[in-house]
KOLKOL-495079 format. One line per 5 residues: their letters; for each residue z, x, y of C-alpha. Coordinates in nm, 4 decimals. Each point is the difference from the previous one (the first is absolute). Layout:
% KOLKOL-495079
a> Z X Y ~ ...
***
This chain:
% KOLKOL-495079
mkppf> 0.0000 0.0000 0.0000 ~ -0.0891 0.1325 0.3416 ~ 0.3157 0.0512 0.2082 ~ 0.0392 -0.1915 0.3257 ~ -0.1106 0.1493 0.3253
sshnn> 0.1729 0.3191 0.1107 ~ -0.0712 0.2152 0.2988 ~ -0.1588 0.2522 -0.2357 ~ -0.2412 -0.1982 -0.2154 ~ -0.1862 -0.2510 0.2175
shlnr> -0.0239 0.1580 0.3430 ~ -0.2081 0.2943 0.1146 ~ 0.2159 0.0385 0.3099 ~ 0.1096 0.3622 0.0273 ~ 0.3773 -0.0288 0.0542
rdfly> 0.0358 0.3499 0.1456 ~ -0.2777 -0.0551 0.2524 ~ 0.1346 -0.3426 0.0887 ~ 0.3531 0.1183 0.0676 ~ -0.1044 0.3107 0.1897
glnas> 0.0669 -0.0539 0.3652 ~ 0.1255 -0.3573 -0.0440 ~ 0.2100 -0.1040 0.2999 ~ 0.0753 -0.3030 0.2141 ~ -0.3395 -0.0218 0.1702
igava> -0.1846 -0.3316 0.0115 ~ -0.2533 0.1300 -0.2532 ~ 0.2661 0.1115 -0.2467 ~ 0.1900 -0.3274 0.0304 ~ -0.3211 -0.1933 -0.0540
lnall> -0.1010 0.2051 -0.3026 ~ 0.3488 -0.0452 -0.1441 ~ -0.0195 -0.3775 0.0217 ~ -0.3616 -0.0536 -0.0894 ~ -0.0214 0.2197 -0.3063
senlg> 0.1394 -0.3070 -0.1765 ~ -0.3237 -0.1861 0.0663 ~ -0.2017 0.2896 -0.1464 ~ 0.2304 0.0460 -0.2991 ~ 0.0234 -0.3736 -0.0452
aagvk> -0.3625 -0.0016 -0.1077 ~ 0.0981 0.2460 -0.2727 ~ 0.2769 -0.2208 -0.1320 ~ 0.3064 0.0448 0.2224 ~ 0.0770 -0.3440 0.1358
pigah> 0.3355 -0.1511 0.0946 ~ 0.1846 -0.1098 -0.3094 ~ 0.1512 -0.2970 0.1778 ~ 0.3457 -0.1517 -0.0263 ~ 0.1454 -0.0301 -0.3492
fpkak> 0.2574 -0.2459 0.1352 ~ -0.1992 -0.2439 0.2180 ~ 0.3167 -0.1752 0.1222 ~ 0.1410 0.3180 0.1539 ~ 0.0695 -0.0503 0.3709
akhci> -0.0483 0.3542 0.1293 ~ -0.3554 0.0923 0.1017 ~ 0.0844 0.3040 0.2134 ~ 0.2725 0.2639 0.0140 ~ 0.1626 0.1872 0.2877
flmme> 0.1956 0.2918 -0.1438 ~ 0.2644 0.1523 0.2297 ~ 0.0802 0.3485 -0.1326 ~ 0.3148 0.1558 0.1482 ~ -0.0689 0.3609 -0.0907
ggpsh> 0.2946 0.2280 -0.0678 ~ 0.2293 -0.2315 -0.1937 ~ 0.1969 -0.2452 0.2182 ~ 0.3644 -0.0338 -0.0986 ~ 0.0626 -0.3366 -0.1680
idtfd> 0.3722 0.0515 0.0671 ~ -0.0661 0.0136 0.3749 ~ -0.2698 -0.2672 0.0297 ~ 0.0288 -0.2968 -0.2405 ~ 0.2598 0.0800 -0.2694
pkprl> 0.3459 0.0533 0.1546 ~ 0.2726 0.1647 -0.2078 ~ 0.3521 -0.0719 0.1368 ~ 0.1492 0.2130 -0.2781 ~ -0.1327 0.3109 0.1744
qdlhl> 0.2287 -0.0744 0.2949 ~ 0.2988 0.0708 -0.2248 ~ -0.1585 0.3020 -0.1663 ~ -0.1373 0.1672 0.3142 ~ 0.0342 0.3808 -0.0163
kefqr> 0.1733 -0.0052 -0.3366 ~ -0.1534 0.2433 -0.2449 ~ -0.2818 -0.1565 -0.1952 ~ 0.0143 0.0379 -0.3776 ~ -0.3506 -0.0026 -0.1428
ndemv> -0.0082 -0.1368 -0.3531 ~ -0.3683 0.0600 -0.0659 ~ -0.2461 0.2824 0.0300 ~ -0.0589 0.1376 0.3469 ~ -0.3078 -0.1804 0.1352
samas> -0.1101 0.2622 0.2495 ~ 0.0747 0.3513 0.1175 ~ 0.1297 -0.1500 0.3238 ~ 0.2778 -0.1683 -0.1988 ~ 0.1586 0.3319 -0.1026
gkryy> 0.3459 0.1163 0.1030 ~ 0.2902 -0.2186 0.1057 ~ -0.0983 -0.3529 0.0839 ~ 0.1834 -0.2671 0.1973 ~ -0.0296 -0.3756 0.0240
vkspf> -0.1618 -0.1103 0.3255 ~ 0.0603 -0.3430 0.1513 ~ -0.2682 -0.1750 0.1984 ~ 0.0363 0.0541 0.3751 ~ -0.1600 -0.3415 0.0613
efqka> 0.1342 -0.3529 0.0202 ~ -0.1607 -0.2763 -0.2059 ~ -0.0707 -0.3679 0.0496 ~ -0.0774 -0.3025 -0.2164 ~ -0.3369 -0.1222 0.1266
gksga> -0.1621 -0.3417 -0.0367 ~ 0.1044 -0.2913 -0.2161 ~ -0.0492 0.2264 -0.3008 ~ 0.2690 0.2389 0.1250 ~ -0.2190 0.3067 -0.0428
dmnvl> 0.1768 0.3330 0.0496 ~ -0.1402 0.1925 0.2951 ~ 0.1019 0.2875 0.2208 ~ 0.0735 -0.1569 0.3427 ~ -0.2801 0.2137 0.1482
weqla> -0.2466 -0.2332 -0.1754 ~ 0.0283 -0.2390 0.2942 ~ -0.3459 -0.1570 -0.0184 ~ -0.0429 0.0160 -0.3770 ~ 0.3198 -0.2026 -0.0334
dvadd> -0.1899 -0.2933 0.1544 ~ -0.2345 -0.0109 -0.3009 ~ 0.2573 0.0868 -0.2666 ~ -0.0686 -0.3214 -0.1900 ~ -0.3658 0.1008 -0.0408
lcfyr> 0.0977 0.3192 -0.1830 ~ 0.0568 0.0697 -0.3678 ~ 0.2216 0.3064 -0.0527 ~ -0.0178 0.1955 -0.3241 ~ 0.2741 0.2530 -0.0835
gcqvd> -0.0893 0.0844 -0.3592 ~ -0.3000 0.2317 0.0435 ~ 0.0127 0.3560 -0.1340 ~ -0.2434 0.2922 0.0077 ~ -0.0196 0.3282 -0.1906
svnhp> -0.0331 0.2709 0.2608 ~ 0.2506 0.1461 0.2428 ~ -0.2646 0.1901 0.1999 ~ -0.1966 -0.1537 0.2860 ~ -0.3635 0.0749 -0.0984
tamyq> 0.0352 -0.1063 -0.3638 ~ 0.2092 -0.3043 0.0947 ~ -0.2587 -0.1014 0.2606 ~ -0.2778 0.0305 -0.2562 ~ 0.1960 -0.2141 -0.2435
antgn> 0.0769 -0.2657 0.2609 ~ -0.3644 -0.0149 0.1070 ~ -0.1917 0.0672 -0.3219 ~ 0.2440 -0.0351 -0.2898 ~ -0.0532 0.3651 -0.0915
rfggd> 0.2401 0.2717 0.1173 ~ -0.2627 0.2718 -0.0151 ~ -0.2760 -0.1519 0.2126 ~ -0.3648 -0.0457 -0.0816 ~ 0.0236 -0.3685 -0.0950
paigs> -0.1216 -0.2973 0.2067 ~ 0.2319 -0.1378 0.2669 ~ 0.1274 -0.3547 -0.0411 ~ -0.2225 -0.1024 0.2925 ~ -0.2988 0.1393 -0.1881
wvnyg> 0.0899 -0.2032 -0.3084 ~ 0.0354 -0.3179 0.2076 ~ -0.3316 0.0654 0.1727 ~ -0.1645 0.0719 -0.3364 ~ 0.1406 -0.3203 -0.1488
lgsen> -0.0546 -0.2461 0.2829 ~ -0.2778 0.1511 0.2080 ~ -0.0387 -0.0384 0.3746 ~ 0.0039 -0.3236 0.1978 ~ -0.1924 0.1633 0.2845
qdlpg> -0.3073 0.2090 -0.0782 ~ 0.0074 0.1369 0.3553 ~ 0.3355 0.1763 -0.0512 ~ 0.1573 0.2279 -0.2628 ~ 0.2205 -0.1843 -0.2495
fivlp> 0.2844 0.2556 0.0052 ~ 0.1118 0.1411 0.3349 ~ 0.2841 0.2465 0.0650 ~ 0.1890 0.0473 0.3273 ~ 0.1734 0.3390 -0.0358
elahp> 0.2245 0.1979 0.2306 ~ -0.1396 0.2892 0.2028 ~ 0.1101 0.2266 -0.2866 ~ -0.1028 -0.1244 -0.3435 ~ 0.2818 -0.0900 -0.2424
qggpa> 0.1267 0.2359 -0.2684 ~ -0.2809 0.0364 -0.2528 ~ -0.2669 -0.0693 0.2621 ~ -0.3075 -0.2234 -0.0442 ~ 0.0494 -0.0096 -0.3777
nwang> 0.2453 -0.2820 0.0763 ~ -0.2952 -0.2291 0.0781 ~ -0.2714 0.1617 -0.2144 ~ -0.2266 -0.1808 -0.2449 ~ 0.0798 0.2403 -0.2843
ylpad> -0.2376 -0.0682 -0.2894 ~ -0.1229 -0.3299 0.1481 ~ -0.3350 0.0103 0.1846 ~ 0.0262 0.1624 0.3424 ~ -0.0429 -0.3225 0.1973
fqgtp> 0.3456 -0.1196 -0.1062 ~ 0.1916 0.2771 0.1763 ~ 0.2035 -0.0839 0.3089 ~ -0.1622 0.0522 0.3387 ~ 0.2483 0.1595 0.2438
lrpeg> -0.0230 -0.0858 0.3683 ~ 0.0932 0.2723 0.2460 ~ 0.3462 -0.0555 0.1568 ~ -0.1023 0.1446 0.3373 ~ -0.3153 -0.0413 0.2054
spild> -0.2826 -0.2057 -0.1447 ~ 0.1061 -0.1306 -0.3451 ~ -0.3565 0.0601 -0.1232 ~ -0.2200 0.2754 0.1378 ~ -0.3549 -0.0697 0.1189
lkppa> 0.0717 -0.3728 0.0238 ~ -0.2196 -0.0391 0.3071 ~ -0.3684 0.1014 0.0082 ~ -0.0984 0.2933 0.2251 ~ -0.0550 -0.0732 0.3685
gvtts> -0.3394 -0.1564 0.0649 ~ -0.0478 -0.1255 -0.3566 ~ -0.0198 -0.3786 0.0041 ~ 0.0635 -0.2377 -0.2881 ~ -0.3694 -0.0853 -0.0094
rqrkn> -0.0960 0.3656 -0.0235 ~ 0.2537 0.0600 -0.2769 ~ -0.1408 -0.2951 -0.1930 ~ -0.3570 0.1323 0.0290 ~ 0.1102 0.3493 -0.1066
ldlln> 0.1783 -0.1400 -0.3049 ~ -0.3018 -0.2121 -0.0941 ~ -0.2298 0.3024 0.0159 ~ 0.2475 0.2129 -0.1941 ~ 0.0272 -0.2719 -0.2612
vlntk> -0.3788 -0.0053 -0.0498 ~ -0.0098 0.3778 -0.0507 ~ 0.3053 0.0033 -0.2269 ~ -0.1285 -0.2902 -0.2078 ~ -0.3248 0.1855 -0.0739
haeah> 0.1969 0.3085 -0.1007 ~ 0.2381 -0.2073 -0.2142 ~ -0.2928 -0.1595 -0.1840 ~ -0.1357 0.3436 -0.0813 ~ 0.3442 0.1312 -0.1027
pehee> 0.1956 -0.2907 -0.1497 ~ 0.2594 0.2381 -0.1443 ~ 0.1289 0.0870 0.3493 ~ 0.2807 -0.2537 0.0222 ~ 0.1555 0.1864 0.2938
lkarm> -0.2997 -0.0909 0.2153 ~ 0.0585 -0.3711 -0.0609 ~ 0.3661 0.0422 0.0906 ~ -0.0927 0.1808 0.3202 ~ -0.2475 -0.2713 0.0971
tsyel> 0.2565 -0.2756 -0.0386 ~ 0.2623 0.2070 0.1816 ~ -0.2266 0.0149 0.3058 ~ -0.0254 -0.3777 -0.0025 ~ 0.3775 -0.0466 -0.0293
afrmq> 0.0603 0.2504 0.2780 ~ -0.2327 -0.2050 0.2206 ~ 0.1839 -0.3220 -0.0822 ~ 0.3405 0.1621 0.0477 ~ -0.0950 0.0986 0.3537
mqvpg> -0.0230 -0.3710 0.0753 ~ 0.3274 -0.1063 -0.1651 ~ 0.2431 0.2924 -0.0111 ~ 0.0554 0.0705 0.3729 ~ 0.1491 -0.3451 0.0560
ildid> 0.2316 0.0364 -0.2988 ~ 0.1253 0.3447 0.0949 ~ 0.0500 -0.0774 0.3685 ~ 0.3721 -0.0806 0.0119 ~ 0.0048 0.0189 0.3800
kepqk> -0.2006 -0.3234 0.0319 ~ 0.2535 -0.2023 -0.1988 ~ 0.1939 -0.2624 0.2014 ~ 0.3069 0.1424 0.1731 ~ 0.2204 -0.2404 -0.1934
irdly> -0.1184 0.1496 -0.3294 ~ 0.0299 0.3572 0.1274 ~ 0.3567 -0.0671 0.1082 ~ 0.0790 -0.1597 -0.3352 ~ -0.0969 0.3210 -0.1821
gvdke> 0.1542 0.2322 0.2582 ~ -0.3332 0.1523 0.1037 ~ 0.0199 0.2397 0.2978 ~ 0.3786 0.0116 -0.0302 ~ 0.2150 0.2648 -0.1619
ptnsf> 0.0985 0.0573 -0.2693 ~ -0.2222 -0.2753 -0.1447 ~ -0.3449 0.0793 0.1444 ~ -0.1369 0.2160 -0.2832 ~ 0.1008 -0.2171 -0.2947
grkcl> -0.0504 -0.3167 0.2019 ~ -0.3668 0.0865 0.0448 ~ -0.0338 0.0631 -0.3740 ~ 0.1595 -0.3318 -0.0931 ~ -0.2120 -0.1928 0.2486
larkl> -0.3142 0.1735 -0.1257 ~ 0.1009 -0.0796 -0.3583 ~ 0.0204 -0.3688 0.0877 ~ -0.3438 0.0121 0.1642 ~ -0.1519 0.1797 -0.2990
vekgv> 0.1441 -0.2458 -0.2516 ~ -0.1169 -0.2867 0.2189 ~ -0.3531 0.1438 -0.0254 ~ 0.0152 0.0199 -0.3787 ~ 0.1120 0.3571 -0.0730
rfvql> 0.1589 -0.0152 -0.3430 ~ 0.2652 0.2753 0.0169 ~ 0.1529 0.1681 0.3059 ~ 0.2591 0.2750 -0.0334 ~ 0.2163 0.1151 0.2920
yagtw> 0.2084 0.3183 0.0059 ~ 0.3219 0.0590 0.1955 ~ 0.2004 0.3197 -0.0417 ~ 0.1974 0.1922 -0.0456 ~ 0.3113 -0.1534 -0.1540
dshdy> 0.1105 0.3223 -0.1710 ~ 0.3537 0.0108 0.1438 ~ 0.1968 0.2761 -0.1737 ~ 0.2293 0.0173 0.2999 ~ 0.0485 -0.1843 0.3286
iekah> -0.0843 -0.3249 -0.1773 ~ 0.1621 -0.2040 0.2768 ~ -0.2294 0.1584 0.2568 ~ -0.3105 0.0041 -0.2220 ~ 0.0137 -0.3494 -0.1514
gslip> 0.1469 -0.1219 0.3272 ~ -0.3279 0.0862 0.1745 ~ -0.2413 -0.0818 -0.2832 ~ 0.1193 -0.3573 -0.0580 ~ -0.0506 -0.1166 0.3629
avdrp> -0.3477 0.1595 -0.0024 ~ -0.1202 -0.2271 -0.2820 ~ 0.2313 -0.3016 0.0275 ~ -0.1835 -0.1985 0.2670 ~ -0.3536 0.0819 -0.1254
iaali> 0.0777 -0.1055 -0.3578 ~ 0.1746 -0.3207 0.1057 ~ -0.2904 -0.0758 0.2346 ~ -0.2488 0.0506 -0.2828 ~ 0.1809 -0.2561 -0.2151
kdlke> 0.0380 -0.2499 0.2846 ~ -0.3611 0.0421 0.1126 ~ -0.1430 -0.0430 -0.3500 ~ 0.2206 -0.3032 -0.0560 ~ -0.1062 -0.1642 0.3259
rglld> -0.3676 0.0550 -0.0861 ~ 0.0420 -0.1443 -0.3491 ~ -0.0707 0.3383 -0.1605 ~ 0.3396 0.0923 -0.1468 ~ -0.0403 -0.2118 -0.3139
dtliv> -0.3059 0.1975 -0.1098 ~ 0.1092 0.3399 0.1339 ~ 0.2442 0.2071 -0.2045 ~ 0.2130 0.2375 0.2089 ~ 0.1768 0.2879 -0.1759
wmgef> 0.2659 0.2291 0.1540 ~ 0.1142 0.3076 -0.1902 ~ 0.0467 0.3776 -0.0052 ~ -0.0534 0.2414 -0.2856 ~ 0.3687 -0.0056 -0.1067
grtpd> 0.3488 -0.0751 0.1325 ~ 0.2887 0.2260 0.1039 ~ 0.3225 0.1197 -0.1640 ~ 0.3530 -0.1217 0.0850 ~ 0.1120 0.3625 0.0352
ngvrg> -0.0913 0.3142 0.1893 ~ 0.1222 0.3506 0.0732 ~ 0.2052 0.0863 0.3057 ~ -0.2244 0.1610 0.2605 ~ 0.2129 -0.0363 0.3113
gdtry> 0.1674 -0.2720 0.2006 ~ 0.0251 -0.3606 -0.1132 ~ -0.3160 -0.1054 0.1864 ~ -0.2117 0.2438 -0.2041 ~ 0.0381 -0.1808 -0.3297
grdhn> -0.3137 -0.1190 -0.1720 ~ -0.1190 -0.0702 -0.3531 ~ -0.2168 0.1618 -0.2655 ~ -0.2864 -0.1418 -0.2075 ~ 0.0794 -0.2688 -0.2562
pkamt> -0.2676 -0.1268 -0.2430 ~ 0.2475 -0.2246 -0.1819 ~ 0.0742 -0.2406 0.2865 ~ -0.2073 -0.1405 0.2842 ~ -0.0685 -0.3238 0.1857
vwmag> -0.3436 -0.1563 0.0193 ~ -0.0803 -0.3263 0.1734 ~ -0.3013 -0.2279 0.0094 ~ -0.1099 -0.2993 0.2044 ~ -0.2738 -0.2629 -0.0239
ggvka> -0.2551 -0.0177 -0.2792 ~ 0.2027 -0.2041 -0.2494 ~ 0.3223 0.2062 -0.0109 ~ 0.3408 -0.1603 -0.0445 ~ 0.0971 -0.0098 0.3667
ghtig> 0.3664 -0.0105 0.0988 ~ 0.1197 0.1737 -0.3163 ~ 0.1510 0.3369 -0.0906 ~ -0.0882 0.1076 -0.3531 ~ 0.1763 0.2795 -0.1891
atdei> 0.2948 0.2163 0.1032 ~ 0.1232 0.3572 0.0176 ~ 0.3470 0.1190 -0.0994 ~ 0.2978 -0.0106 0.2391 ~ -0.0939 0.3287 0.1675
ggeav> -0.3801 -0.0478 -0.0012 ~ -0.0587 0.2859 -0.2384 ~ -0.2030 -0.1840 -0.2629 ~ -0.1656 -0.3366 -0.0619 ~ 0.2008 -0.1966 -0.2569
dgvhh> -0.1412 -0.3539 0.0095 ~ -0.3620 -0.1136 -0.0197 ~ -0.0995 0.3607 -0.0637 ~ -0.3722 0.0742 -0.0310 ~ -0.2160 0.3089 0.0203
irdfh> -0.2440 0.0075 0.2898 ~ -0.2881 -0.0671 -0.2418 ~ 0.1438 -0.3506 -0.0483 ~ 0.0168 -0.0432 0.3756 ~ -0.3664 0.1028 0.0283
itllk> -0.0938 -0.2489 -0.2718 ~ 0.1884 -0.2688 0.1944 ~ -0.1914 0.0780 0.3204 ~ -0.3278 -0.0292 -0.1882 ~ 0.1107 -0.3320 -0.1507
llgld> 0.0894 -0.1376 0.3435 ~ -0.3566 0.0885 0.1015 ~ -0.1402 -0.1760 -0.3055 ~ -0.0693 0.3109 -0.2069 ~ 0.1122 0.0776 -0.3553
dnklt> 0.0778 0.3690 -0.0473 ~ -0.1003 -0.0181 -0.3666 ~ -0.3445 -0.1333 0.0945 ~ -0.0519 0.1998 0.3189 ~ -0.1227 0.3100 -0.1817
fyhag> -0.2613 0.2697 0.0485 ~ -0.1619 0.2079 -0.2719 ~ 0.0503 0.3682 0.0738 ~ 0.0331 0.3178 -0.2069 ~ -0.0361 -0.1869 -0.3275
rfkql> 0.2482 -0.2846 0.0544 ~ 0.0733 -0.3041 0.2105 ~ 0.2394 0.0846 0.2834 ~ 0.2170 -0.2215 0.2189 ~ 0.2415 0.0225 0.2937
sqfgg> 0.3128 -0.0128 -0.2168 ~ -0.1334 0.2853 -0.2198 ~ 0.0963 -0.1738 -0.3243 ~ 0.1176 -0.3516 0.0795 ~ 0.3290 -0.1589 0.0930
tpide> 0.1727 -0.3272 0.0838 ~ -0.0423 -0.2081 0.3196 ~ 0.3255 -0.0659 0.1852 ~ -0.0330 -0.3778 -0.0007 ~ 0.3309 -0.0430 0.1866
lia> -0.1811 0.1187 0.3138 ~ -0.2701 -0.2663 -0.0231 ~ 0.0555 -0.3524 0.1343
***
C-alpha cells in the first residue's frame, strides 16, 4: 500500500531552497500560506473536524514564557506563611542544579482574592481579570517532564522536549485548514527577543512547510514589503502579475516537475491580495479610542501586550485559525515580588479586554483561549540576601493553566496541588493529555490527526493519551 502524503514523497519542493532566506516579508508570508493550495492538489487537504459539535473554531494561545509561579498567581498556599524561612526538607531527587545547597520555604509576598461567583483564587494584582473570573476554567493538575526552559518550551508547544516536531498550531492548521485564503492560518506574535528554543516553538516539523507559524515583527512594520514601491499602482501590479503568470505558465507546462514554480506563482497572487486586506487588520492605531483604552494601548505597562491581544482579536475575526502570543520573562529566581509584581499588571488589562471584546462580539464561544507557561515554580528557594530577594526555582510537577471560551467548563477549578504547591495531587495529567484536550475542544481527535513520516504515523501526543473531560463543558 502506498503510504499517505509526506513532505518527501509527493512534492518536488526543495526544502533547503525554500527555507533559505525565509523571513517576515510579504512574499515569504504569502508563500507560507499558499503552499497549502499547491500541496493540496497533491493530496494535503484539511482533514476537517472529527467532532462536528465542538464549539471552538479558533485558538488564541497566551504563552507566558519563563514559568510563571502558580503559587503567586492563581494557586495560593497559606501553609507557606507558617513555614516561611524554615529549612526545606526535600524528599525526592533534586530537580535542578539551582536547587542545590540549603533550601528554605518561601511564602508568597502577594495577597489573594476570591473573584467572581465561582470564587476563583487570584493574586489581587489581577484587577481586570477578576471581572471575567467566571469565564475561566482553571486547571491545577498539569505536569511536564523537563526542568529546563528550552526543552520545556518545546514540550509545551510541540509535545516533544527535543524540538523538531510540529507545533500545536501547525497541527490545528493541518487538521482544520484556513478560513481565510488571504491570510496565513497560524500566526505568532513574539517578543522582540525570541523565546527559549527560538522559532522551533512554532515550526512545522515534519508537516509540509505551509503549516509552520508565521511570526509578525514586534517592532516597526509587522510584515516587510507590505506596500508596493513608490509609483507602482495597483493596476500596474495587476498587469505585471498577469504577464508573469503567462510566462510562468508556459515554463510550468514544459517542466511539470517543478512544483516550486507553481508555489511561487500562487504566492505572488496571495501577496497581491494581502496588500489589500492586511494593512487594515494590522493598523491598531485606527481602532476606536474606546477599544484602544479597553486594551491599554498607548499606556504603560500595557501597551505592548495590549497591541498583541487586540491584533489577535482582529486576526481571529478575519478567520485566522491559530494565534499565539508571547509574554516574558516570568523566570523569577529572586525578587519575585518585584518581577511578578510588574509582569501581572502588564498583561492583566489586555487579557481581560480580549475576553470581554470577544464576548461582546459573539466570538468567545467559538474561540478557545489558553493561558500557560512551560512549568510552575517551587515552594522553596535558597537564601540570596534580604527578604525581598526571595524567588522560586523551576517546577515541572506543579503549574496552573487556565482556559476560556470554546466549550471549556467556565467558572470551575479542576485539580489541585499539595498544601505547599510542590506537586499536583488531584486531577493529575501529563501535558500530552492537556494537548489532546485542546485538540478535542477544537473538534480534532489526536488518534486520527496523524501524519505519515519516517515509516510510521505520527501525532501531537507522540503515542496517545486521555482527554481531560473534566475541563470540557
